[in-house]
SEFIVO-415908 format. One line per field, with one value per residue (C-alpha): residue number from 1; residue in three letters; x, y, z. Coordinates in nm, 4 decimals, decimal comma, padded with zeros to 6 digits. Example, Ala and Ser with C-alpha at 12.3 -4.5 7.8 and 13.67 -1.06 7.14 Angstrom:
// residues 2
seq (1 / 2)
type (ala / ser)
px (01,2300 / 01,3670)
py (-00,4500 / -00,1060)
pz (00,7800 / 00,7140)
//
This chain:
// residues 393
seq (1 / 2 / 3 / 4 / 5 / 6 / 7 / 8 / 9 / 10 / 11 / 12 / 13 / 14 / 15 / 16 / 17 / 18 / 19 / 20 / 21 / 22 / 23 / 24 / 25 / 26 / 27 / 28 / 29 / 30 / 31 / 32 / 33 / 34 / 35 / 36 / 37 / 38 / 39 / 40 / 41 / 42 / 43 / 44 / 45 / 46 / 47 / 48 / 49 / 50 / 51 / 52 / 53 / 54 / 55 / 56 / 57 / 58 / 59 / 60 / 61 / 62 / 63 / 64 / 65 / 66 / 67 / 68 / 69 / 70 / 71 / 72 / 73 / 74 / 75 / 76 / 77 / 78 / 79 / 80 / 81 / 82 / 83 / 84 / 85 / 86 / 87 / 88 / 89 / 90 / 91 / 92 / 93 / 94 / 95 / 96 / 97 / 98 / 99 / 100 / 101 / 102 / 103 / 104 / 105 / 106 / 107 / 108 / 109 / 110 / 111 / 112 / 113 / 114 / 115 / 116 / 117 / 118 / 119 / 120 / 121 / 122 / 123 / 124 / 125 / 126 / 127 / 128 / 129 / 130 / 131 / 132 / 133 / 134 / 135 / 136 / 137 / 138 / 139 / 140 / 141 / 142 / 143 / 144 / 145 / 146 / 147 / 148 / 149 / 150 / 151 / 152 / 153 / 154 / 155 / 156 / 157 / 158 / 159 / 160 / 161 / 162 / 163 / 164 / 165 / 166 / 167 / 168 / 169 / 170 / 171 / 172 / 173 / 174 / 175 / 176 / 177 / 178 / 179 / 180 / 181 / 182 / 183 / 184 / 185 / 186 / 187 / 188 / 189 / 190 / 191 / 192 / 193 / 194 / 195 / 196 / 197 / 198 / 199 / 200 / 201 / 202 / 203 / 204 / 205 / 206 / 207 / 208 / 209 / 210 / 211 / 212 / 213 / 214 / 215 / 216 / 217 / 218 / 219 / 220 / 221 / 222 / 223 / 224 / 225 / 226 / 227 / 228 / 229 / 230 / 231 / 232 / 233 / 234 / 235 / 236 / 237 / 238 / 239 / 240 / 241 / 242 / 243 / 244 / 245 / 246 / 247 / 248 / 249 / 250 / 251 / 252 / 253 / 254 / 255 / 256 / 257 / 258 / 259 / 260 / 261 / 262 / 263 / 264 / 265 / 266 / 267 / 268 / 269 / 270 / 271 / 272 / 273 / 274 / 275 / 276 / 277 / 278 / 279 / 280 / 281 / 282 / 283 / 284 / 285 / 286 / 287 / 288 / 289 / 290 / 291 / 292 / 293 / 294 / 295 / 296 / 297 / 298 / 299 / 300 / 301 / 302 / 303 / 304 / 305 / 306 / 307 / 308 / 309 / 310 / 311 / 312 / 313 / 314 / 315 / 316 / 317 / 318 / 319 / 320 / 321 / 322 / 323 / 324 / 325 / 326 / 327 / 328 / 329 / 330 / 331 / 332 / 333 / 334 / 335 / 336 / 337 / 338 / 339 / 340 / 341 / 342 / 343 / 344 / 345 / 346 / 347 / 348 / 349 / 350 / 351 / 352 / 353 / 354 / 355 / 356 / 357 / 358 / 359 / 360 / 361 / 362 / 363 / 364 / 365 / 366 / 367 / 368 / 369 / 370 / 371 / 372 / 373 / 374 / 375 / 376 / 377 / 378 / 379 / 380 / 381 / 382 / 383 / 384 / 385 / 386 / 387 / 388 / 389 / 390 / 391 / 392 / 393)
type (unk / unk / unk / unk / unk / unk / unk / unk / unk / unk / unk / unk / unk / unk / unk / unk / unk / unk / unk / unk / unk / unk / unk / unk / unk / unk / unk / unk / unk / unk / unk / unk / unk / unk / unk / unk / unk / unk / unk / unk / unk / unk / unk / unk / unk / unk / unk / unk / unk / unk / unk / unk / unk / unk / unk / unk / unk / unk / unk / unk / unk / unk / unk / unk / unk / unk / unk / unk / unk / unk / unk / unk / unk / unk / unk / unk / unk / unk / unk / unk / unk / unk / unk / unk / unk / unk / unk / unk / unk / unk / unk / unk / unk / unk / unk / unk / unk / unk / unk / unk / unk / unk / unk / unk / unk / unk / unk / unk / unk / unk / unk / unk / unk / unk / unk / unk / unk / unk / unk / unk / unk / unk / unk / unk / unk / unk / unk / unk / unk / unk / unk / unk / unk / unk / unk / unk / unk / unk / unk / unk / unk / unk / unk / unk / unk / unk / unk / unk / unk / unk / unk / unk / unk / unk / unk / unk / unk / unk / unk / unk / unk / unk / unk / unk / unk / unk / unk / unk / unk / unk / unk / unk / unk / unk / unk / unk / unk / unk / unk / unk / unk / unk / unk / unk / unk / unk / unk / unk / unk / unk / unk / unk / unk / unk / unk / unk / unk / unk / unk / unk / unk / unk / unk / unk / unk / unk / unk / unk / unk / unk / unk / unk / unk / unk / unk / unk / unk / unk / unk / unk / unk / unk / unk / unk / unk / unk / unk / unk / unk / unk / unk / unk / unk / unk / unk / unk / unk / unk / unk / unk / unk / unk / unk / unk / unk / unk / unk / unk / unk / unk / unk / unk / unk / unk / unk / unk / unk / unk / unk / unk / unk / unk / unk / unk / unk / unk / unk / unk / unk / unk / unk / unk / unk / unk / unk / unk / unk / unk / unk / unk / unk / unk / unk / unk / unk / unk / unk / unk / unk / unk / unk / unk / unk / unk / unk / unk / unk / unk / unk / unk / unk / unk / unk / unk / unk / unk / unk / unk / unk / unk / unk / unk / unk / unk / unk / unk / unk / unk / unk / unk / unk / unk / unk / unk / unk / unk / unk / unk / unk / unk / unk / unk / unk / unk / unk / unk / unk / unk / unk / unk / unk / unk / unk / unk / unk / unk / unk / unk / unk / unk / unk / unk / unk / unk / unk / unk / unk / unk / unk / unk / unk / unk / unk / unk / unk / unk / unk / unk / unk / unk / unk / unk / unk / unk / unk / unk / unk / unk / unk / unk / unk / unk / unk / unk / unk / unk / unk / unk / unk / unk / unk / unk / unk)
px (04,2711 / 03,9616 / 03,6545 / 03,4766 / 03,0996 / 02,9867 / 02,6200 / 02,4819 / 02,1532 / 02,0253 / 01,6869 / 01,7022 / 01,9442 / 02,1213 / 02,2969 / 02,6092 / 02,6477 / 02,5538 / 02,8985 / 03,0609 / 02,8506 / 02,9344 / 03,3049 / 03,3101 / 03,1228 / 03,4075 / 03,6641 / 03,7913 / 03,8300 / 03,4714 / 03,1197 / 02,8589 / 02,4835 / 02,2679 / 01,9402 / 01,7033 / 01,4413 / 01,2249 / 01,2436 / 01,4835 / 01,4107 / 01,1592 / 00,9401 / 00,9363 / 00,9119 / 00,7915 / 01,0845 / 00,9432 / 01,2218 / 01,1743 / 00,7940 / 00,7728 / 00,8120 / 01,1686 / 01,3228 / 01,6957 / 01,8121 / 02,1470 / 02,2334 / 02,1412 / 02,0858 / 02,2962 / 02,6187 / 02,5767 / 02,3525 / 02,0620 / 01,7323 / 01,4310 / 01,3109 / 00,9344 / 00,8377 / 00,5085 / 00,4889 / 00,1515 / 00,3408 / 00,6668 / 00,9639 / 01,2579 / 01,0638 / 00,9693 / 01,0903 / 00,8237 / 00,8578 / 01,0932 / 00,9407 / 01,0875 / 01,0129 / 01,2153 / 01,5274 / 01,7491 / 01,6613 / 01,7221 / 02,0613 / 02,1658 / 02,0582 / 02,3080 / 02,5783 / 02,7794 / 03,1170 / 03,0288 / 02,7340 / 02,7262 / 02,4064 / 02,3346 / 02,1466 / 01,9874 / 01,6795 / 01,4338 / 01,2686 / 01,4174 / 01,7716 / 01,7742 / 01,6424 / 01,8968 / 02,1892 / 02,0790 / 01,9998 / 02,3318 / 02,5155 / 02,3252 / 02,3948 / 02,7662 / 02,7656 / 03,0395 / 02,8586 / 02,9719 / 02,7555 / 02,7636 / 02,5892 / 02,6846 / 02,5345 / 02,7291 / 02,6902 / 02,7785 / 02,4267 / 02,4842 / 02,3729 / 02,0033 / 01,9106 / 01,7318 / 01,5755 / 01,5339 / 01,9073 / 01,9794 / 01,7441 / 01,8996 / 02,2507 / 02,1606 / 01,9847 / 02,2621 / 02,5345 / 02,3548 / 02,2839 / 02,6403 / 02,7710 / 02,6324 / 02,8431 / 03,2029 / 03,3018 / 03,1891 / 03,2691 / 03,3480 / 03,2702 / 03,4555 / 03,5831 / 03,2412 / 03,1015 / 03,3910 / 03,3189 / 02,9556 / 03,0514 / 03,2986 / 03,0223 / 02,8244 / 03,1148 / 03,2389 / 03,6029 / 03,8669 / 03,9476 / 03,6036 / 03,6229 / 03,7424 / 03,7845 / 03,5551 / 03,4841 / 03,1767 / 03,2547 / 03,1084 / 03,1777 / 03,4162 / 03,4606 / 03,0907 / 03,1064 / 03,4568 / 03,4483 / 03,4139 / 03,5094 / 03,5243 / 03,1841 / 03,0214 / 03,1687 / 03,0390 / 02,6879 / 02,6931 / 02,8090 / 02,5245 / 02,2743 / 02,4047 / 02,3550 / 01,9981 / 01,9372 / 02,0500 / 02,3694 / 02,6360 / 02,9953 / 03,1391 / 02,8938 / 02,9719 / 02,7178 / 02,6531 / 02,4869 / 02,2537 / 02,1455 / 01,9355 / 01,6126 / 01,4379 / 01,3985 / 01,4515 / 01,7597 / 01,9531 / 01,8600 / 01,8238 / 01,6044 / 01,8658 / 02,1270 / 01,9108 / 01,8688 / 02,2436 / 02,3221 / 02,0644 / 02,2099 / 02,5535 / 02,4072 / 02,6733 / 02,5227 / 02,7888 / 02,6661 / 02,3789 / 02,2356 / 02,1019 / 01,8883 / 01,8210 / 01,5830 / 01,2435 / 01,0596 / 00,8583 / 01,0114 / 00,9376 / 00,6721 / 00,8860 / 01,1886 / 00,9854 / 00,8440 / 01,1890 / 01,3217 / 01,0228 / 01,0743 / 01,4434 / 01,4725 / 01,8100 / 01,9701 / 01,8007 / 01,7289 / 01,5265 / 01,5530 / 01,3309 / 01,4548 / 01,7135 / 01,7874 / 02,1246 / 02,2513 / 02,2096 / 02,3885 / 02,7440 / 02,6176 / 02,4133 / 02,7166 / 02,9060 / 02,6388 / 02,7948 / 03,1291 / 03,0828 / 02,8710 / 02,7228 / 02,5695 / 02,4712 / 02,2862 / 02,2051 / 02,1531 / 02,0846 / 02,3371 / 02,5022 / 02,7576 / 02,6555 / 02,7614 / 02,6612 / 02,9852 / 03,1838 / 02,9948 / 03,0570 / 03,4279 / 03,4405 / 03,3028 / 03,5922 / 03,3836 / 03,5031 / 03,2672 / 03,1502 / 02,9859 / 02,8740 / 03,0517 / 02,7355 / 02,7829 / 02,9226 / 03,1875 / 03,3288 / 03,6217 / 03,7330 / 03,6728 / 03,7019 / 04,0545 / 04,1755 / 04,2708 / 03,9158 / 03,6815 / 03,5945 / 03,3925 / 03,1824 / 03,0053 / 02,6498 / 02,5095 / 02,6642 / 02,4964 / 02,7129 / 03,0130 / 02,8411 / 02,8023 / 03,1594 / 03,2917 / 03,0987 / 03,2229 / 03,5843 / 03,5716 / 03,4353 / 03,6893 / 03,8951 / 03,6761 / 03,9386 / 03,9918 / 03,7316 / 03,8738 / 04,2168 / 04,0618 / 03,9046 / 04,2112 / 04,2317 / 03,8632 / 03,8984 / 04,2068 / 04,0340 / 03,7378 / 03,9638 / 04,0668 / 03,7040 / 03,6421 / 03,4923 / 03,8409 / 03,9017 / 03,5855 / 03,6551 / 04,0110 / 03,9220 / 03,6225 / 03,8366 / 04,0978 / 03,8276 / 03,7186 / 04,0752 / 04,1126 / 04,0395 / 03,6927 / 03,6703 / 03,4102)
py (-09,2162 / -09,0101 / -09,2039 / -09,0644 / -09,0934 / -09,1988 / -09,2116 / -09,3826 / -09,2988 / -09,5964 / -09,7089 / -10,0606 / -10,3377 / -10,4741 / -10,8106 / -10,6668 / -10,3756 / -10,5299 / -10,6981 / -10,3553 / -10,2089 / -10,5064 / -10,4717 / -10,0961 / -10,1450 / -10,3606 / -10,0825 / -09,8982 / -09,5682 / -09,5542 / -09,5505 / -09,6065 / -09,5909 / -09,6665 / -09,4823 / -09,6796 / -09,4796 / -09,7618 / -10,0707 / -10,2611 / -10,6129 / -10,6820 / -10,8833 / -11,0012 / -10,7167 / -10,7396 / -10,7314 / -10,5907 / -10,7390 / -11,0932 / -11,0390 / -11,1998 / -11,1217 / -11,1641 / -11,2030 / -11,2663 / -11,5536 / -11,4055 / -11,1579 / -10,8089 / -10,5988 / -10,7723 / -10,6439 / -10,2728 / -09,9927 / -09,8901 / -09,7041 / -09,7360 / -09,3792 / -09,3449 / -09,3313 / -09,1490 / -09,2241 / -09,3508 / -09,5929 / -09,6695 / -09,8093 / -09,7220 / -09,7526 / -09,3834 / -09,0473 / -09,0037 / -09,3618 / -09,2408 / -08,9573 / -08,9331 / -08,5969 / -08,6850 / -08,8069 / -08,4993 / -08,4367 / -08,7990 / -08,8074 / -08,4701 / -08,5749 / -08,8606 / -08,5918 / -08,7508 / -08,6243 / -08,7358 / -08,8813 / -09,1087 / -09,0696 / -09,3533 / -09,2379 / -08,9034 / -09,0038 / -09,0133 / -08,7237 / -08,7800 / -08,8462 / -08,5381 / -08,3204 / -08,4703 / -08,3896 / -08,0263 / -08,0035 / -08,1535 / -07,9044 / -07,6137 / -07,7477 / -07,7821 / -08,1607 / -08,3270 / -08,5371 / -08,7998 / -08,9240 / -09,2821 / -09,4125 / -09,6301 / -09,4550 / -09,4347 / -09,2947 / -09,6160 / -09,6117 / -09,2596 / -08,9261 / -08,8469 / -08,6835 / -08,3606 / -08,1096 / -08,3702 / -08,4270 / -08,0549 / -08,0252 / -08,3310 / -08,2004 / -07,8607 / -08,0206 / -08,2656 / -08,0068 / -07,8219 / -08,1334 / -08,2549 / -07,9229 / -08,0094 / -08,3089 / -08,2523 / -08,5846 / -08,8695 / -09,2349 / -09,3623 / -09,7313 / -09,7670 / -09,6035 / -09,5819 / -09,4181 / -09,1696 / -09,0741 / -09,0126 / -08,7623 / -08,5934 / -08,5642 / -08,3598 / -08,1351 / -08,2867 / -08,1931 / -08,4619 / -08,3346 / -08,4491 / -08,7979 / -09,0739 / -09,4375 / -09,6710 / -09,9829 / -10,1997 / -10,5246 / -10,8451 / -11,0761 / -11,2941 / -11,5489 / -11,6348 / -11,7419 / -11,8876 / -12,1256 / -12,4105 / -12,4654 / -12,8461 / -12,8886 / -12,6300 / -12,7902 / -13,1285 / -12,9914 / -12,8280 / -13,1504 / -13,3419 / -13,0765 / -13,0893 / -13,4639 / -13,4207 / -13,1778 / -13,4429 / -13,2596 / -13,5024 / -13,4842 / -13,3804 / -13,0976 / -12,7275 / -12,5160 / -12,1528 / -11,9903 / -11,6918 / -11,5983 / -11,2934 / -11,1181 / -11,2330 / -10,8820 / -10,7252 / -10,5202 / -10,8309 / -11,0113 / -11,3719 / -11,4535 / -11,3230 / -11,5290 / -11,8408 / -11,7730 / -11,7256 / -12,0524 / -12,2355 / -12,0928 / -12,2249 / -12,5721 / -12,7286 / -13,0353 / -13,0169 / -12,6749 / -12,6653 / -12,3390 / -12,3034 / -12,0003 / -11,9245 / -11,6509 / -11,5121 / -11,2090 / -11,0645 / -11,2896 / -11,6125 / -11,7394 / -11,6723 / -11,8380 / -12,1402 / -12,1765 / -12,1762 / -12,4235 / -12,6555 / -12,6624 / -12,7590 / -12,9570 / -13,1074 / -12,7627 / -12,5590 / -12,5913 / -12,3275 / -12,3080 / -12,0812 / -11,7970 / -11,9076 / -11,7280 / -11,5870 / -11,8845 / -12,1028 / -11,8745 / -12,0048 / -12,3386 / -12,1806 / -12,0121 / -12,3419 / -12,5052 / -12,3130 / -12,3329 / -11,9857 / -11,7043 / -11,4645 / -11,1205 / -10,9804 / -10,6666 / -10,4064 / -10,1088 / -10,0031 / -10,2386 / -09,9948 / -10,2484 / -10,6155 / -10,7552 / -11,1019 / -11,0868 / -11,0424 / -11,3316 / -11,5658 / -11,4833 / -11,5490 / -11,8961 / -11,9485 / -11,9128 / -11,7214 / -11,4531 / -11,3073 / -10,9639 / -10,6912 / -10,3579 / -10,1923 / -10,3632 / -10,1082 / -10,3337 / -10,4604 / -10,2224 / -10,2546 / -10,6194 / -10,8296 / -10,9177 / -11,1767 / -11,4198 / -11,4324 / -11,3513 / -11,1513 / -10,8466 / -10,8287 / -10,5338 / -10,5166 / -10,4293 / -10,7357 / -11,0675 / -11,2396 / -11,1350 / -11,2846 / -11,6190 / -11,6113 / -11,5328 / -11,8227 / -12,0593 / -11,9501 / -11,9660 / -12,3225 / -12,4475 / -12,6433 / -12,7900 / -12,7429 / -12,3702 / -12,2583 / -12,4926 / -12,3322 / -11,9859 / -12,0713 / -11,9755 / -11,6386 / -11,5787 / -11,6482 / -11,4264 / -11,1406 / -11,1584 / -11,1017 / -10,7613 / -10,6526 / -10,7822 / -10,5876 / -10,4957 / -10,2871 / -10,0844 / -10,0434 / -09,9234 / -09,6689 / -09,5378 / -09,4743 / -09,3035 / -09,0732 / -08,9815 / -08,8900 / -08,6498 / -08,2804 / -08,1656 / -07,9953 / -07,7291)
pz (-08,7965 / -08,8707 / -08,9811 / -09,2868 / -09,3038 / -09,6509 / -09,7520 / -10,0624 / -10,2329 / -10,4320 / -10,5566 / -10,4090 / -10,3094 / -10,6181 / -10,6183 / -10,7807 / -10,5376 / -10,2012 / -10,1678 / -10,2053 / -09,9241 / -09,7045 / -09,7737 / -09,7119 / -09,3841 / -09,2549 / -09,2941 / -08,9870 / -09,1741 / -09,3071 / -09,1693 / -09,4377 / -09,4640 / -09,7674 / -09,8255 / -10,0500 / -10,2385 / -10,3804 / -10,1602 / -09,9361 / -10,0680 / -09,7940 / -10,0337 / -10,3964 / -10,6478 / -11,0064 / -11,2488 / -11,5719 / -11,7815 / -11,6537 / -11,6331 / -11,2914 / -10,9224 / -10,8044 / -10,4597 / -10,4838 / -10,2636 / -10,1562 / -09,8783 / -09,9981 / -09,6847 / -09,4202 / -09,2650 / -09,3434 / -09,2195 / -09,4402 / -09,4338 / -09,6616 / -09,7147 / -09,7620 / -10,1303 / -10,2007 / -10,5733 / -10,6957 / -10,9233 / -10,7445 / -10,9322 / -11,1528 / -11,4799 / -11,4911 / -11,3605 / -11,0917 / -10,9690 / -10,6941 / -10,4927 / -10,1433 / -09,9777 / -09,6679 / -09,8540 / -09,8340 / -09,4704 / -09,3712 / -09,5415 / -09,4004 / -09,0497 / -09,0681 / -09,1181 / -09,3992 / -09,5121 / -09,8650 / -10,0545 / -10,3585 / -10,5638 / -10,8040 / -11,1146 / -11,1979 / -11,4016 / -11,1090 / -10,9331 / -10,5874 / -10,7054 / -10,9284 / -10,6466 / -10,4063 / -10,6360 / -10,6452 / -10,2741 / -10,1641 / -10,3847 / -10,2254 / -09,8761 / -09,9490 / -09,9015 / -10,1046 / -10,3624 / -10,6110 / -10,8944 / -11,0200 / -11,3292 / -11,6235 / -11,9259 / -12,2518 / -12,6037 / -12,7874 / -12,9342 / -13,0652 / -12,9170 / -12,8890 / -13,2228 / -13,3060 / -13,0722 / -12,8003 / -12,8034 / -12,7737 / -12,4770 / -12,3105 / -12,3614 / -12,2150 / -11,9168 / -11,8360 / -11,8674 / -11,5878 / -11,3788 / -11,4163 / -11,2845 / -10,9404 / -10,8216 / -10,7169 / -10,8716 / -11,0940 / -11,0274 / -11,3757 / -11,4337 / -11,7650 / -12,0822 / -12,2511 / -11,9382 / -11,9345 / -12,2961 / -12,1966 / -11,9266 / -12,1588 / -12,4191 / -12,1654 / -12,0774 / -11,7494 / -11,6930 / -11,6452 / -11,2944 / -11,1739 / -11,3293 / -11,0958 / -11,2062 / -11,0108 / -11,2189 / -11,2143 / -11,0377 / -10,8998 / -10,6097 / -10,8118 / -10,5342 / -10,5270 / -10,8910 / -10,8973 / -10,6006 / -10,5239 / -10,8877 / -10,8902 / -10,7250 / -10,9514 / -11,2637 / -11,1517 / -11,0971 / -11,4410 / -11,6080 / -11,4437 / -11,5559 / -11,9141 / -11,9167 / -11,7905 / -12,0775 / -12,3260 / -12,4232 / -12,5381 / -12,4044 / -12,7413 / -12,8052 / -12,7550 / -12,5695 / -12,6610 / -12,3603 / -12,3346 / -11,9813 / -11,9061 / -11,9913 / -12,3063 / -12,4488 / -12,7895 / -12,7071 / -12,5980 / -12,9235 / -12,8033 / -13,1058 / -13,3490 / -13,1660 / -13,2021 / -13,5736 / -13,6143 / -13,4369 / -13,6482 / -13,9697 / -13,8768 / -13,9152 / -13,6933 / -13,5218 / -13,2512 / -13,1325 / -12,8837 / -12,7567 / -12,4031 / -12,3114 / -11,9445 / -11,8319 / -11,9239 / -12,0531 / -12,3379 / -12,6072 / -12,4186 / -12,6622 / -12,9699 / -12,8134 / -12,7058 / -13,0583 / -13,2195 / -12,9621 / -13,0024 / -13,3795 / -13,3392 / -13,0133 / -13,1011 / -13,1179 / -12,8426 / -12,4698 / -12,2842 / -11,9048 / -11,6920 / -11,4727 / -11,2158 / -10,8891 / -10,7895 / -10,5900 / -10,8990 / -11,1460 / -11,0829 / -11,2166 / -11,4964 / -11,6533 / -11,6417 / -11,8577 / -12,1454 / -12,3171 / -12,4672 / -12,3201 / -12,5777 / -12,5186 / -12,8624 / -12,7467 / -13,0117 / -12,7794 / -12,4214 / -12,2599 / -12,0204 / -11,8912 / -11,9049 / -11,5668 / -11,6859 / -11,8865 / -11,5641 / -11,4067 / -11,6983 / -11,6920 / -11,3169 / -11,3937 / -11,6339 / -11,9483 / -12,2566 / -12,3857 / -12,7156 / -12,6930 / -12,9308 / -12,9471 / -12,8095 / -12,4723 / -12,2283 / -12,0757 / -12,4066 / -12,4483 / -12,0847 / -11,9992 / -12,3157 / -12,4292 / -12,6837 / -12,4074 / -12,2688 / -12,5564 / -12,8642 / -12,9681 / -13,2862 / -13,4572 / -13,3273 / -13,6708 / -13,8380 / -13,7559 / -14,0166 / -13,8082 / -13,5027 / -13,6782 / -13,8051 / -13,4573 / -13,3018 / -13,5722 / -13,5249 / -13,1448 / -13,1367 / -13,3950 / -13,3046 / -13,0278 / -12,7551 / -12,8236 / -12,5721 / -12,3101 / -12,3439 / -12,2912 / -11,9566 / -11,7548 / -11,9274 / -11,8605 / -11,4886 / -11,4640 / -11,6435 / -11,4047 / -11,1049 / -11,2418 / -11,1939 / -10,8440 / -10,5541 / -10,4303 / -10,7433 / -10,6855 / -10,3143 / -10,3743 / -10,6408 / -10,4454 / -10,1382 / -10,3576 / -10,4956 / -10,1424 / -10,0542 / -10,3476 / -10,2899 / -10,3927 / -10,7342 / -10,8164)
//
């Protein structure tokens, strides 16, 4: 059996993707190497969304080969186009002699240049991103320029690893032919969140008691960055307007809306609990604090992997129709979708899902089962299938 050499170009180690690299590295038919263009998690890095330095406490760079390529940007990071400038990137990747390369994201200088350079060198290249047009196409002249630019950029890769239906519609919007679109869903390490279930449930129950949440109360959970697009404040206002004393809302995270969230919670301490940022090893317990996980984003939510994580913890979900994963992941047996522009519909959906009180409990099995359909194995299998398909130009 011939071993294929597969290179990845990525900005930095990401907690959702590291398990995929580790799994691929264990295969006999693949040799992989990841080239990081920002950092390799050597030290804490400022997360602008959480407004704090973050160092994830799980294994991100173990058990696979990687290289941190020198970044010469004066302001390194993924927050702007010139934040990733790696003059040696193309040469370093080519020197490794890959049979194929997966480039993650185009909106940075180095990654855009790499896509073009690999095409010119005849290196088989796949592109992976998770953009969608659920928020509507970019309007006016700017939209015309973007469409013209991306039609050209998207002519370079031989294939696109499509994470979901909204992502597929995005590529189709920019003229990518079906023959170059290969399913390759977003996924998480389901096992890390699912097990050991009994111990994790016990820890969550103890934490709820410490927070003063009574056994008969239902917890609506928001976990993530406290930023406008995710609408945690609007969710708090919706829960408060329901006026149900048996509903408690727990918010876990941090960010630009921290002061506003704290003020609302302080004014209504019986209804709200605010918990600071929690690291990755703690998240399987965090999701179990809730009975219902809600992600009410209004825009810019390319996928929403927190939804996958909540499901893996056996928690039903309620998400807006602007969340990228909604159409693919959320089914009646595990959750509901509401129109992002209708906060009344959000309140109605919460009220219906928590009534009767045992409804959410009966949905836990469906949530856990749905999560397994989006495990790392699904991504691994579809990625390998894409590699085995003939190149399309």
